[in-house]
Chimera marker file (.cmm) of the C-alpha trace (Angstrom):
<marker_set name="trace">
<marker id="1" x="-56.331" y="-82.074" z="-17.773" r="1" g="1" b="0" radius="0.5"/>
<marker id="2" x="-53.735" y="-79.576" z="-19.035" r="1" g="1" b="0" radius="0.5"/>
<marker id="3" x="-54.331" y="-77.405" z="-22.033" r="1" g="1" b="0" radius="0.5"/>
<marker id="4" x="-51.772" y="-76.150" z="-24.521" r="1" g="1" b="0" radius="0.5"/>
<marker id="5" x="-51.703" y="-72.792" z="-22.748" r="1" g="1" b="0" radius="0.5"/>
<marker id="6" x="-50.705" y="-74.477" z="-19.505" r="1" g="1" b="0" radius="0.5"/>
<marker id="7" x="-47.857" y="-76.323" z="-21.217" r="1" g="1" b="0" radius="0.5"/>
<marker id="8" x="-46.712" y="-73.110" z="-22.856" r="1" g="1" b="0" radius="0.5"/>
<marker id="9" x="-46.596" y="-71.377" z="-19.481" r="1" g="1" b="0" radius="0.5"/>
<marker id="10" x="-44.173" y="-74.061" z="-18.231" r="1" g="1" b="0" radius="0.5"/>
<marker id="11" x="-41.991" y="-74.024" z="-21.344" r="1" g="1" b="0" radius="0.5"/>
<marker id="12" x="-41.589" y="-70.231" z="-21.710" r="1" g="1" b="0" radius="0.5"/>
<marker id="13" x="-39.535" y="-69.660" z="-18.528" r="1" g="1" b="0" radius="0.5"/>
<marker id="14" x="-37.273" y="-72.569" z="-19.461" r="1" g="1" b="0" radius="0.5"/>
<marker id="15" x="-36.632" y="-71.111" z="-22.924" r="1" g="1" b="0" radius="0.5"/>
<marker id="16" x="-36.215" y="-67.534" z="-21.694" r="1" g="1" b="0" radius="0.5"/>
<marker id="17" x="-32.684" y="-68.093" z="-20.381" r="1" g="1" b="0" radius="0.5"/>
<marker id="18" x="-31.072" y="-69.654" z="-23.491" r="1" g="1" b="0" radius="0.5"/>
<marker id="19" x="-32.890" y="-67.324" z="-25.870" r="1" g="1" b="0" radius="0.5"/>
<marker id="20" x="-31.893" y="-64.283" z="-23.810" r="1" g="1" b="0" radius="0.5"/>
<marker id="21" x="-28.277" y="-65.455" z="-23.632" r="1" g="1" b="0" radius="0.5"/>
<marker id="22" x="-28.186" y="-66.005" z="-27.387" r="1" g="1" b="0" radius="0.5"/>
<marker id="23" x="-29.534" y="-62.511" z="-28.009" r="1" g="1" b="0" radius="0.5"/>
<marker id="24" x="-26.972" y="-60.959" z="-25.654" r="1" g="1" b="0" radius="0.5"/>
<marker id="25" x="-24.122" y="-62.794" z="-27.393" r="1" g="1" b="0" radius="0.5"/>
<marker id="26" x="-25.401" y="-61.682" z="-30.802" r="1" g="1" b="0" radius="0.5"/>
<marker id="27" x="-25.607" y="-58.026" z="-29.729" r="1" g="1" b="0" radius="0.5"/>
<marker id="28" x="-22.139" y="-58.123" z="-28.183" r="1" g="1" b="0" radius="0.5"/>
<marker id="29" x="-20.592" y="-59.627" z="-31.321" r="1" g="1" b="0" radius="0.5"/>
<marker id="30" x="-22.324" y="-57.016" z="-33.477" r="1" g="1" b="0" radius="0.5"/>
<marker id="31" x="-20.685" y="-54.233" z="-31.483" r="1" g="1" b="0" radius="0.5"/>
<marker id="32" x="-17.150" y="-55.543" z="-32.080" r="1" g="1" b="0" radius="0.5"/>
<marker id="33" x="-17.195" y="-55.107" z="-35.854" r="1" g="1" b="0" radius="0.5"/>
<marker id="34" x="-15.079" y="-52.190" z="-37.091" r="1" g="1" b="0" radius="0.5"/>
<marker id="35" x="-16.860" y="-49.318" z="-38.801" r="1" g="1" b="0" radius="0.5"/>
<marker id="36" x="-16.546" y="-48.987" z="-42.560" r="1" g="1" b="0" radius="0.5"/>
<marker id="37" x="-14.024" y="-46.121" z="-42.528" r="1" g="1" b="0" radius="0.5"/>
<marker id="38" x="-11.843" y="-47.357" z="-39.654" r="1" g="1" b="0" radius="0.5"/>
<marker id="39" x="-8.759" y="-49.530" z="-40.087" r="1" g="1" b="0" radius="0.5"/>
<marker id="40" x="-8.932" y="-53.090" z="-38.822" r="1" g="1" b="0" radius="0.5"/>
<marker id="41" x="-7.644" y="-53.688" z="-35.289" r="1" g="1" b="0" radius="0.5"/>
<marker id="42" x="-4.616" y="-55.593" z="-36.579" r="1" g="1" b="0" radius="0.5"/>
<marker id="43" x="-3.656" y="-52.684" z="-38.868" r="1" g="1" b="0" radius="0.5"/>
<marker id="44" x="-4.032" y="-50.210" z="-36.013" r="1" g="1" b="0" radius="0.5"/>
<marker id="45" x="-1.846" y="-52.404" z="-33.787" r="1" g="1" b="0" radius="0.5"/>
<marker id="46" x="0.813" y="-52.692" z="-36.490" r="1" g="1" b="0" radius="0.5"/>
<marker id="47" x="0.845" y="-48.914" z="-36.938" r="1" g="1" b="0" radius="0.5"/>
<marker id="48" x="1.164" y="-48.381" z="-33.185" r="1" g="1" b="0" radius="0.5"/>
<marker id="49" x="3.982" y="-50.936" z="-33.026" r="1" g="1" b="0" radius="0.5"/>
<marker id="50" x="5.857" y="-49.193" z="-35.864" r="1" g="1" b="0" radius="0.5"/>
<marker id="51" x="5.449" y="-45.824" z="-34.123" r="1" g="1" b="0" radius="0.5"/>
<marker id="52" x="6.759" y="-47.232" z="-30.843" r="1" g="1" b="0" radius="0.5"/>
<marker id="53" x="9.753" y="-48.807" z="-32.596" r="1" g="1" b="0" radius="0.5"/>
<marker id="54" x="10.651" y="-45.453" z="-34.158" r="1" g="1" b="0" radius="0.5"/>
<marker id="55" x="10.329" y="-43.766" z="-30.777" r="1" g="1" b="0" radius="0.5"/>
<marker id="56" x="12.552" y="-46.414" z="-29.184" r="1" g="1" b="0" radius="0.5"/>
<marker id="57" x="15.223" y="-45.951" z="-31.858" r="1" g="1" b="0" radius="0.5"/>
<marker id="58" x="15.114" y="-42.187" z="-31.347" r="1" g="1" b="0" radius="0.5"/>
<marker id="59" x="15.542" y="-42.622" z="-27.594" r="1" g="1" b="0" radius="0.5"/>
<marker id="60" x="18.432" y="-45.006" z="-28.111" r="1" g="1" b="0" radius="0.5"/>
<marker id="61" x="20.038" y="-42.485" z="-30.470" r="1" g="1" b="0" radius="0.5"/>
<marker id="62" x="19.776" y="-39.782" z="-27.808" r="1" g="1" b="0" radius="0.5"/>
<marker id="63" x="21.212" y="-42.102" z="-25.155" r="1" g="1" b="0" radius="0.5"/>
<marker id="64" x="24.340" y="-43.213" z="-27.066" r="1" g="1" b="0" radius="0.5"/>
<marker id="65" x="26.226" y="-39.859" z="-27.077" r="1" g="1" b="0" radius="0.5"/>
<marker id="66" x="25.669" y="-39.413" z="-23.343" r="1" g="1" b="0" radius="0.5"/>
<marker id="67" x="27.085" y="-42.887" z="-22.642" r="1" g="1" b="0" radius="0.5"/>
<marker id="68" x="30.184" y="-42.076" z="-24.733" r="1" g="1" b="0" radius="0.5"/>
<marker id="69" x="30.906" y="-39.010" z="-22.576" r="1" g="1" b="0" radius="0.5"/>
<marker id="70" x="31.095" y="-41.127" z="-19.430" r="1" g="1" b="0" radius="0.5"/>
<marker id="71" x="33.518" y="-43.682" z="-20.940" r="1" g="1" b="0" radius="0.5"/>
<marker id="72" x="36.455" y="-41.277" z="-20.925" r="1" g="1" b="0" radius="0.5"/>
<marker id="73" x="35.972" y="-39.984" z="-17.388" r="1" g="1" b="0" radius="0.5"/>
<marker id="74" x="38.021" y="-41.547" z="-14.580" r="1" g="1" b="0" radius="0.5"/>
<marker id="75" x="36.146" y="-43.907" z="-12.321" r="1" g="1" b="0" radius="0.5"/>
<link id1="1" id2="2" r="1" g="1" b="0" radius="0.2"/>
<link id1="2" id2="3" r="1" g="1" b="0" radius="0.2"/>
<link id1="3" id2="4" r="1" g="1" b="0" radius="0.2"/>
<link id1="4" id2="5" r="1" g="1" b="0" radius="0.2"/>
<link id1="5" id2="6" r="1" g="1" b="0" radius="0.2"/>
<link id1="6" id2="7" r="1" g="1" b="0" radius="0.2"/>
<link id1="7" id2="8" r="1" g="1" b="0" radius="0.2"/>
<link id1="8" id2="9" r="1" g="1" b="0" radius="0.2"/>
<link id1="9" id2="10" r="1" g="1" b="0" radius="0.2"/>
<link id1="10" id2="11" r="1" g="1" b="0" radius="0.2"/>
<link id1="11" id2="12" r="1" g="1" b="0" radius="0.2"/>
<link id1="12" id2="13" r="1" g="1" b="0" radius="0.2"/>
<link id1="13" id2="14" r="1" g="1" b="0" radius="0.2"/>
<link id1="14" id2="15" r="1" g="1" b="0" radius="0.2"/>
<link id1="15" id2="16" r="1" g="1" b="0" radius="0.2"/>
<link id1="16" id2="17" r="1" g="1" b="0" radius="0.2"/>
<link id1="17" id2="18" r="1" g="1" b="0" radius="0.2"/>
<link id1="18" id2="19" r="1" g="1" b="0" radius="0.2"/>
<link id1="19" id2="20" r="1" g="1" b="0" radius="0.2"/>
<link id1="20" id2="21" r="1" g="1" b="0" radius="0.2"/>
<link id1="21" id2="22" r="1" g="1" b="0" radius="0.2"/>
<link id1="22" id2="23" r="1" g="1" b="0" radius="0.2"/>
<link id1="23" id2="24" r="1" g="1" b="0" radius="0.2"/>
<link id1="24" id2="25" r="1" g="1" b="0" radius="0.2"/>
<link id1="25" id2="26" r="1" g="1" b="0" radius="0.2"/>
<link id1="26" id2="27" r="1" g="1" b="0" radius="0.2"/>
<link id1="27" id2="28" r="1" g="1" b="0" radius="0.2"/>
<link id1="28" id2="29" r="1" g="1" b="0" radius="0.2"/>
<link id1="29" id2="30" r="1" g="1" b="0" radius="0.2"/>
<link id1="30" id2="31" r="1" g="1" b="0" radius="0.2"/>
<link id1="31" id2="32" r="1" g="1" b="0" radius="0.2"/>
<link id1="32" id2="33" r="1" g="1" b="0" radius="0.2"/>
<link id1="33" id2="34" r="1" g="1" b="0" radius="0.2"/>
<link id1="34" id2="35" r="1" g="1" b="0" radius="0.2"/>
<link id1="35" id2="36" r="1" g="1" b="0" radius="0.2"/>
<link id1="36" id2="37" r="1" g="1" b="0" radius="0.2"/>
<link id1="37" id2="38" r="1" g="1" b="0" radius="0.2"/>
<link id1="38" id2="39" r="1" g="1" b="0" radius="0.2"/>
<link id1="39" id2="40" r="1" g="1" b="0" radius="0.2"/>
<link id1="40" id2="41" r="1" g="1" b="0" radius="0.2"/>
<link id1="41" id2="42" r="1" g="1" b="0" radius="0.2"/>
<link id1="42" id2="43" r="1" g="1" b="0" radius="0.2"/>
<link id1="43" id2="44" r="1" g="1" b="0" radius="0.2"/>
<link id1="44" id2="45" r="1" g="1" b="0" radius="0.2"/>
<link id1="45" id2="46" r="1" g="1" b="0" radius="0.2"/>
<link id1="46" id2="47" r="1" g="1" b="0" radius="0.2"/>
<link id1="47" id2="48" r="1" g="1" b="0" radius="0.2"/>
<link id1="48" id2="49" r="1" g="1" b="0" radius="0.2"/>
<link id1="49" id2="50" r="1" g="1" b="0" radius="0.2"/>
<link id1="50" id2="51" r="1" g="1" b="0" radius="0.2"/>
<link id1="51" id2="52" r="1" g="1" b="0" radius="0.2"/>
<link id1="52" id2="53" r="1" g="1" b="0" radius="0.2"/>
<link id1="53" id2="54" r="1" g="1" b="0" radius="0.2"/>
<link id1="54" id2="55" r="1" g="1" b="0" radius="0.2"/>
<link id1="55" id2="56" r="1" g="1" b="0" radius="0.2"/>
<link id1="56" id2="57" r="1" g="1" b="0" radius="0.2"/>
<link id1="57" id2="58" r="1" g="1" b="0" radius="0.2"/>
<link id1="58" id2="59" r="1" g="1" b="0" radius="0.2"/>
<link id1="59" id2="60" r="1" g="1" b="0" radius="0.2"/>
<link id1="60" id2="61" r="1" g="1" b="0" radius="0.2"/>
<link id1="61" id2="62" r="1" g="1" b="0" radius="0.2"/>
<link id1="62" id2="63" r="1" g="1" b="0" radius="0.2"/>
<link id1="63" id2="64" r="1" g="1" b="0" radius="0.2"/>
<link id1="64" id2="65" r="1" g="1" b="0" radius="0.2"/>
<link id1="65" id2="66" r="1" g="1" b="0" radius="0.2"/>
<link id1="66" id2="67" r="1" g="1" b="0" radius="0.2"/>
<link id1="67" id2="68" r="1" g="1" b="0" radius="0.2"/>
<link id1="68" id2="69" r="1" g="1" b="0" radius="0.2"/>
<link id1="69" id2="70" r="1" g="1" b="0" radius="0.2"/>
<link id1="70" id2="71" r="1" g="1" b="0" radius="0.2"/>
<link id1="71" id2="72" r="1" g="1" b="0" radius="0.2"/>
<link id1="72" id2="73" r="1" g="1" b="0" radius="0.2"/>
<link id1="73" id2="74" r="1" g="1" b="0" radius="0.2"/>
<link id1="74" id2="75" r="1" g="1" b="0" radius="0.2"/>
</marker_set>
């Protein structure tokens, strides 16, 4: 005849996997939250995108005069 302790010994290993997986998921999701003083990831991406657009425009501005010099030269 099995006692409650015997049943518990069979159930604990079965529950260990889903409970452990749930805890791991919870800890991983906790780590992804931004800190209080940091901008949100979307704001940081927008700022980086704006900076890259400005840099691209500056590079295009530098490239245009050089291209104009080559237009007048004989081919």
